[in-house]
C-alpha positions, -999 to 999 in steps of 0.1 A, spaced: 330 147 122 360 123 124 367 99 95 355 69 116 322 86 125 317 94 88 324 58 78 299 46 105 272 69 93 278 59 57 275 22 67 243 29 85 229 47 55 238 19 31 221 -6 55 190 16 57 187 20 20 189 -18 15 164 -24 43 139 1 31 140 -11 -5 134 -47 4 101 -58 -11 98 -88 12 91 -67 43 58 -62 62 27 -65 41 9 -34 53 38 -10 48 37 4 83 71 -11 93 91 4 65 74 38 69 82 38 107 118 29 100 120 56 74 110 82 99 135 68 124 164 67 99 158 103 91 168 114 126 203 103 117 205 131 92 225 161 105 201 189 115 169 169 115 150 171 148 120 150 140 107 130 111 72 122 98 57 102 69 24 103 51 16 72 31 -12 76 6 -39 51 -3 -49 72 -34 -44 107 -46 -69 121 -21 -68 102 12 -38 92 32 -37 56 45 -10 61 72 5 89 91 36 82 112 58 105 132 90 96 150 87 115 182 56 129 199 58 163 182 62 148 147 33 124 153 11 153 164 20 174 133 14 145 109 -21 140 124 -27 178 120 -20 175 83 -43 146 79 -72 160 100 -70 195 86 -60 186 51 -31 211 50 7 211 53 39 207 33 39 169 35 4 167 20 14 191 -8 46 172 -16 26 139 -18 0 154 -40 23 173 -64 53 149 -63 75 180 -58 99 186 -29 96 216 -6 131 224 8 139 244 40 104 260 42 107 289 67 76 286 89 79 321 103 74 335 68 40 351 63 35 330 31 36 298 52 10 312 76 -13 320 46 -7 286 29 -9 263 60 -23 285 88 -31 257 113 -1 235 105 24 264 107 11 276 141 13 241 155 48 235 141 61 267 156 45 259 189 64 225 188 97 244 184 104 239 147 111 269 125 114 250 92 104 218 74 116 200 44 90 178 26 102 152 2 80 130 -20 80 92 -15 76 82 -52 86 55 -76 86 66 -112 52 81 -118 36 66 -87 33 91 -58 30 70 -27 34 96 1 58 121 15 85 125 41 86 155 65 119 165 80 114 190 109 144 213 117 155 248 122 157 272 93 189 267 72 200 239 94 200 212 67 227 209 42 221 200 5 238 167 13 213 160 41 184 167 18 198 145 -9 202 116 16 167 122 29 154 119 -7 175 87 -12 158 72 19 124 82 6 131 67 -28 143 35 -12 112 30 8 91 39 -23 108 11 -43 101 -14 -16 65 -3 -12 58 -3 -49 73 -37 -55 55 -51 -25 22 -38 -39 29 -52 -73 38 -86 -58 6 -87 -37 -14 -78 -68 3 -106 -88 -5 -131 -59 -41 -120 -58 -44 -123 -96 -28 -158 -95 -52 -168 -68 -82 -156 -88 -70 -174 -119 -64 -206 -99 -99 -204 -84 -115 -198 -118 -95 -228 -132 -106 -251 -103 -143 -240 -108 -140 -247 -146 -126 -282 -139 -155 -290 -115 -181 -278 -140 -166 -298 -169 -165 -329 -147 -202 -323 -138 -212 -318 -174 -197 -351 -183 -212 -370 -154 -247 -355 -159 -246 -360 -197 -238 -397 -191 -265 -400 -164 -293 -385 -185 -282 -396 -219 -278 -360 -231 -250 -340 -246 -225 -321 -223 -240 -288 -236 -275 -299 -227 -262 -309 -192 -246 -275 -188 -279 -257 -197 -297 -278 -171 -272 -271 -143 -272 -234 -151 -309 -232 -152 -312 -250 -118 -285 -227 -103 -303 -196 -114 -338 -208 -103 -325 -217 -68 -301 -188 -65 -270 -210 -61 -236 -208 -75 -230 -230 -106 -199 -246 -90 -221 -257 -60 -246 -274 -83 -217 -290 -102 -202 -304 -70 -237 -318 -60 -239 -335 -94 -204 -351 -89 -208 -361 -53 -246 -369 -52 -261 -402 -59 -273 -408 -95 -307 -420 -84 -318 -390 -64 -317 -352 -63 -326 -327 -90 -308 -346 -118 -318 -382 -110 -311 -409 -136 -344 -416 -155 -363 -445 -140 -345 -445 -107 -361 -414 -89 
């Protein structure tokens, strides 16, 4: 490889790492995962790339393969619940240059190994997609036995780590947004209820606590949300409805 080619490849790698680690990308995670599989094809010796993204420790949420053969093999791992990518995801440990013609592979992953050999791959390297203690999935690099250098494997793990950072932070940000929305909704409901307590207490000549007990009892008896009853108290006329001012109903 010429110095200029090496510089171009390093620039592409840096760009890929920054892109994959960006937490502001697609919300569902499919875009970064697809790009991860695509970027891995730039690694010397890699013939195809696939990614499993896990929803939890048991069930994968997404299987992506860059290339028809890789896509088929990722589906095999999901459907038959076997394969190096699934093992790397579940254990968090990498499996490097696994020789698929070895009898041990046929015993460990009989269906996957047969399919991979039929597709023309004699080895695979499975790398965990993880961020700290969070195992998010795994990356599969399909290749020929002994075709990957240690540097290529290291770069592949760097790409997997980059997408893991982006996915983990995106999940955390989404969780914070959801929590903020829930807190805001609870605050808005509390404000409405407090306003209704004051309005009903003034209307009936009762205390705010008495007004709250009345609204809560009415909501339970009529299977309605307390906030709905509170809004009715605020918006409804004082002389009608379930809480009419005495002497005007």
